[in-house]
C-alpha positions as CSV (number, residue, x, y, z in Angstrom):
1,M,-28.4,-114.3,-124.7
2,K,-30.0,-110.9,-124.1
3,L,-31.4,-109.0,-127.1
4,G,-30.8,-105.3,-127.0
5,R,-33.3,-102.6,-127.8
6,L,-32.3,-101.6,-131.4
7,G,-31.1,-103.5,-134.4
8,A,-30.5,-102.9,-138.1
9,W,-31.9,-105.0,-140.9
10,Y,-30.3,-105.1,-144.4
11,A,-29.8,-107.7,-147.2
12,A,-26.3,-108.8,-147.8
13,D,-27.3,-109.5,-151.4
14,K,-27.7,-105.7,-151.8
15,L,-24.1,-105.2,-150.6
16,G,-22.7,-107.6,-153.0
17,S,-19.0,-107.7,-152.2
18,A,-16.9,-108.8,-149.3
19,S,-15.5,-105.4,-148.7
20,A,-19.0,-103.8,-148.8
21,I,-20.4,-106.3,-146.4
22,R,-17.5,-105.9,-144.0
23,T,-17.7,-102.1,-144.1
24,F,-21.4,-102.1,-143.5
25,A,-21.3,-104.5,-140.6
26,Q,-18.6,-102.5,-139.0
27,T,-20.6,-99.3,-139.5
28,V,-23.6,-100.8,-137.8
29,E,-21.4,-101.9,-134.9
30,K,-19.8,-98.5,-134.5
31,L,-23.2,-96.8,-134.5
32,G,-24.1,-98.8,-131.4
33,Y,-26.7,-101.1,-132.8
34,D,-27.2,-104.4,-130.9
35,T,-27.9,-106.7,-133.8
36,L,-27.6,-106.8,-137.6
37,W,-30.3,-108.9,-139.2
38,Y,-30.1,-110.2,-142.8
39,P,-32.3,-112.3,-145.0
40,E,-31.6,-115.4,-147.1
41,S,-32.8,-115.1,-150.7
42,R,-31.1,-115.9,-154.0
43,G,-27.5,-114.7,-153.2
44,F,-25.3,-115.4,-150.2
45,E,-25.9,-118.6,-148.3
46,S,-27.1,-117.6,-144.8
47,F,-24.6,-119.3,-142.5
48,S,-21.6,-118.4,-144.7
49,V,-22.4,-114.7,-144.8
50,G,-23.3,-114.7,-141.1
51,G,-20.0,-116.1,-140.2
52,F,-18.2,-113.5,-142.4
53,M,-20.0,-110.7,-140.6
54,L,-19.2,-112.2,-137.2
55,G,-15.6,-112.3,-138.2
56,A,-15.6,-108.7,-139.3
57,T,-17.0,-107.4,-136.0
58,S,-16.3,-107.9,-132.3
59,T,-19.5,-107.1,-130.3
60,L,-22.3,-106.9,-132.8
61,K,-24.8,-109.7,-132.8
62,I,-25.7,-111.2,-136.2
63,G,-29.1,-112.6,-136.8
64,S,-30.5,-114.5,-139.8
65,S,-33.9,-113.1,-140.7
66,I,-34.6,-115.5,-142.0
67,A,-32.8,-118.7,-142.8
68,S,-35.2,-120.9,-144.7
69,I,-36.0,-124.3,-143.2
70,Y,-35.9,-125.6,-146.8
71,A,-32.3,-124.6,-147.3
72,R,-30.7,-127.1,-144.9
73,D,-31.9,-129.9,-142.6
74,A,-32.5,-129.3,-138.9
75,F,-29.3,-131.1,-137.9
76,T,-27.2,-128.8,-140.1
77,S,-28.9,-125.7,-138.7
78,R,-28.3,-127.0,-135.2
79,R,-24.6,-127.6,-135.8
80,G,-24.4,-124.2,-137.7
81,L,-25.9,-122.4,-134.7
82,I,-23.6,-124.1,-132.2
83,S,-20.5,-123.7,-134.4
84,L,-21.0,-120.0,-135.1
85,N,-21.6,-119.2,-131.4
86,T,-18.6,-121.3,-130.3
87,L,-16.3,-119.7,-132.8
88,Y,-17.6,-116.1,-132.4
89,G,-18.3,-115.5,-128.8
90,D,-22.1,-116.3,-128.6
91,R,-23.1,-113.6,-131.0
92,F,-25.2,-115.5,-133.6
93,I,-29.0,-115.6,-133.6
94,L,-30.7,-118.3,-135.7
95,G,-33.9,-116.8,-137.2
96,L,-35.8,-119.4,-139.1
97,G,-38.8,-119.2,-141.5
98,V,-40.9,-121.2,-143.8
99,S,-40.1,-118.9,-146.8
100,H,-42.6,-118.7,-149.7
101,V,-43.8,-121.0,-152.4
102,P,-41.9,-119.3,-155.3
103,M,-38.6,-119.6,-153.4
104,V,-39.2,-123.1,-152.1
105,E,-40.7,-124.7,-155.2
106,G,-39.5,-122.4,-158.0
107,V,-35.9,-121.7,-156.9
108,R,-35.1,-124.7,-154.6
109,G,-37.2,-127.4,-156.2
110,H,-38.7,-128.6,-153.0
111,T,-42.4,-129.2,-152.1
112,Y,-43.8,-126.4,-149.9
113,E,-45.5,-127.9,-146.9
114,K,-48.2,-126.5,-144.6
115,P,-46.3,-123.9,-142.6
116,I,-47.2,-124.8,-139.0
117,P,-46.6,-128.6,-139.2
118,A,-43.4,-128.0,-141.3
119,M,-42.0,-125.5,-138.7
120,R,-43.0,-127.5,-135.7
121,G,-41.4,-130.6,-137.1
122,Y,-38.2,-128.7,-138.0
123,L,-37.9,-127.1,-134.5
124,Q,-38.5,-130.5,-132.8
125,A,-35.7,-132.0,-134.9
126,L,-33.5,-129.0,-134.2
127,R,-33.9,-129.5,-130.5
128,Q,-34.0,-133.3,-130.3
129,G,-31.8,-134.7,-127.6
130,E,-30.3,-131.3,-126.6
131,A,-30.9,-130.6,-122.9
132,D,-30.1,-126.9,-123.2
133,A,-32.2,-126.2,-126.3
134,D,-34.5,-123.9,-124.4
135,T,-31.6,-121.5,-124.0
136,W,-30.5,-121.4,-127.6
137,P,-30.9,-118.0,-129.4
138,V,-33.4,-119.3,-131.9
139,C,-36.5,-117.4,-133.1
140,I,-38.9,-117.6,-136.0
141,A,-40.5,-115.4,-138.6
142,A,-44.1,-115.3,-137.3
143,L,-46.9,-113.1,-138.4
144,R,-50.2,-115.0,-137.8
145,P,-51.5,-116.3,-134.4
146,L,-50.6,-120.0,-134.8
147,M,-47.0,-119.3,-135.8
148,L,-46.7,-116.8,-133.0
149,K,-47.9,-119.3,-130.5
150,L,-45.4,-121.9,-131.9
151,S,-42.6,-119.4,-131.6
152,A,-43.4,-118.9,-127.9
153,E,-43.6,-122.6,-127.3
154,L,-40.4,-123.8,-128.9
155,T,-38.1,-120.7,-129.4
156,Q,-37.0,-117.5,-127.8
157,G,-39.6,-115.5,-129.6
158,A,-40.7,-114.0,-132.9
159,I,-39.2,-111.8,-135.6
160,P,-42.2,-110.3,-137.5
161,Y,-41.6,-108.6,-140.8
162,N,-43.8,-106.0,-142.6
163,T,-46.1,-105.3,-139.7
164,T,-47.6,-102.4,-137.7
165,P,-47.7,-101.4,-134.1
166,R,-51.3,-102.8,-133.9
167,H,-49.9,-106.2,-135.0
168,T,-47.1,-105.8,-132.5
169,E,-49.6,-105.3,-129.7
170,A,-51.5,-108.4,-130.6
171,A,-48.3,-110.4,-131.1
172,K,-47.1,-109.5,-127.6
173,K,-50.2,-110.8,-126.0
174,L,-49.8,-114.1,-127.8
175,L,-46.0,-114.4,-127.0
176,G,-46.2,-113.4,-123.3
177,P,-43.9,-111.2,-121.3
178,T,-40.7,-113.1,-121.4
179,K,-40.3,-113.8,-125.1
180,W,-38.5,-111.8,-127.7
181,L,-40.6,-109.7,-130.1
182,A,-38.0,-108.3,-132.6
183,V,-39.9,-106.3,-135.1
184,E,-38.5,-105.2,-138.5
185,Q,-39.5,-101.7,-139.6
186,K,-38.7,-100.0,-142.9
187,V,-37.8,-96.3,-142.7
188,T,-36.6,-93.5,-144.9
189,L,-35.7,-89.9,-144.0
190,E,-37.2,-88.6,-147.2
191,T,-39.7,-85.8,-146.4
192,D,-41.4,-85.4,-149.7
193,P,-44.5,-87.6,-149.7
194,A,-44.4,-88.6,-153.4
195,T,-40.7,-89.4,-153.2
196,A,-41.0,-91.3,-150.0
197,R,-44.0,-93.4,-151.2
198,G,-42.2,-94.1,-154.4
199,L,-39.3,-95.6,-152.5
200,G,-41.7,-97.5,-150.4
201,R,-43.6,-99.0,-153.4
202,K,-40.4,-100.1,-155.0
203,E,-39.3,-101.8,-151.8
204,L,-42.6,-103.5,-151.2
205,A,-43.3,-104.7,-154.7
206,R,-41.6,-108.0,-154.2
207,Y,-43.7,-108.7,-151.1
208,L,-47.1,-107.7,-152.6
209,V,-47.1,-110.8,-154.8
210,L,-46.5,-113.3,-152.0
211,D,-49.6,-114.9,-150.4
212,N,-48.1,-115.2,-146.9
213,Y,-47.7,-111.5,-146.6
214,R,-51.0,-110.6,-148.3
215,N,-52.9,-112.9,-146.0
216,A,-51.2,-111.4,-143.0
217,W,-51.9,-107.9,-144.1
218,L,-55.6,-108.7,-144.7
219,E,-55.7,-110.0,-141.1
220,M,-54.2,-106.8,-139.9
221,G,-57.1,-104.9,-141.4
222,F,-55.8,-103.8,-144.8
223,T,-58.1,-104.4,-147.7
224,E,-57.5,-105.8,-151.2
225,A,-57.8,-102.3,-152.4
226,D,-54.9,-101.3,-150.1
227,L,-52.8,-104.0,-151.7
228,A,-53.7,-103.2,-155.3
229,D,-51.7,-101.1,-157.8
230,G,-48.5,-101.0,-155.7
231,G,-50.3,-100.3,-152.5
232,S,-52.5,-97.4,-151.2
233,D,-50.9,-94.4,-149.6
234,A,-52.2,-95.6,-146.2
235,F,-50.7,-99.0,-146.7
236,I,-47.3,-97.6,-147.8
237,D,-47.2,-95.1,-144.9
238,A,-47.8,-98.0,-142.5
239,M,-45.1,-100.2,-143.9
240,V,-42.4,-97.5,-144.5
241,L,-42.0,-94.8,-141.9
242,W,-41.0,-91.5,-143.6
243,G,-40.3,-88.0,-142.7
244,D,-37.7,-86.2,-140.6
245,A,-35.9,-88.1,-137.8
246,A,-38.3,-86.9,-135.1
247,K,-41.3,-88.2,-137.0
248,V,-39.7,-91.5,-137.8
249,K,-38.5,-92.0,-134.2
250,A,-42.0,-91.5,-133.0
251,G,-43.1,-94.3,-135.4
252,L,-40.4,-96.6,-134.1
253,R,-41.4,-95.9,-130.5
254,A,-44.9,-96.9,-131.3
255,H,-43.7,-100.5,-131.7
256,F,-42.0,-100.3,-128.3
257,N,-45.1,-98.9,-126.7
258,A,-47.1,-101.7,-128.2
259,G,-44.8,-104.3,-126.6
260,A,-41.8,-104.9,-128.9
261,T,-38.6,-105.9,-127.1
262,H,-36.5,-105.0,-130.1
263,V,-36.9,-103.0,-133.3
264,A,-34.8,-103.7,-136.4
265,I,-34.5,-100.6,-138.6
266,Q,-34.4,-101.3,-142.4
267,P,-33.1,-98.2,-144.2
268,V,-35.0,-97.6,-147.5
269,H,-33.1,-95.4,-150.0
270,P,-32.4,-94.9,-153.6
271,E,-30.6,-97.8,-155.1
272,G,-26.9,-97.6,-154.5
273,D,-27.1,-94.6,-152.3
274,T,-25.0,-95.9,-149.4
275,V,-24.6,-92.4,-148.0
276,A,-28.3,-92.1,-147.5
277,R,-28.4,-95.6,-146.0
278,D,-25.8,-94.9,-143.4
279,A,-27.2,-91.5,-142.6
280,I,-30.6,-93.1,-141.8
281,L,-29.0,-95.5,-139.4
282,A,-26.9,-92.8,-137.8
283,A,-29.8,-90.5,-137.3
284,L,-31.9,-93.2,-135.6
285,A,-29.3,-94.9,-133.5
286,D,-30.5,-93.2,-130.4
287,T,-34.2,-94.0,-130.7
């Protein structure tokens, strides 16, 4: 499978209904995006909603970003990956991740294991006995060096989330020239600084309490002060590109210039404002 240049990233849980999910997936496809990525959290089960979006579209790739390794065993993920690609014309990408302690232990009731050994064991079980596993469209949510190296070793590449072009450059060096580096980037076309940063702080609040992200951000050069009180202006501006379309496109191109093979745009907008959401994607589709 070839991964195109540009994707969209959006939570199916925000969409809520079958009709809204169908309409949004079809909108992303009509706008010419290569891939629609979606997370797995507390709502829709990942493979179920992925299959629904595949059924609602004809050319759009659908990628889980991410499906938790604690949600299903490796054999089930293997059969889900193969089933969805057999049924829907090789358009499903299995993005896997180790999730976070509150989701794994608090919501699912499992024991959160050390991320690298847990992911390595899962990928080895996923691939076990399958001669063509090296060609499967599998990637993992990798932020820090050891997980990035693992993604290069056992998958098609990495799907980093909440990062910067500086991180993209470092990740590319670890992954090598042939691996996917599909970077998520939050954007809004709001031009008022206070309004844009307010939207960014609301969007990032859920991540600022998670150790995995905080540790990665500190490695990227942010400080504890940057992560305090909803995030400094500099931190918010790095995580959420804002401004007019030309300014935002320049920020997206910075990821490509740093080595990204794919950038997934996540529209950030006032809650329920689907017009703004779709306008963002329409304005940036030719980046």
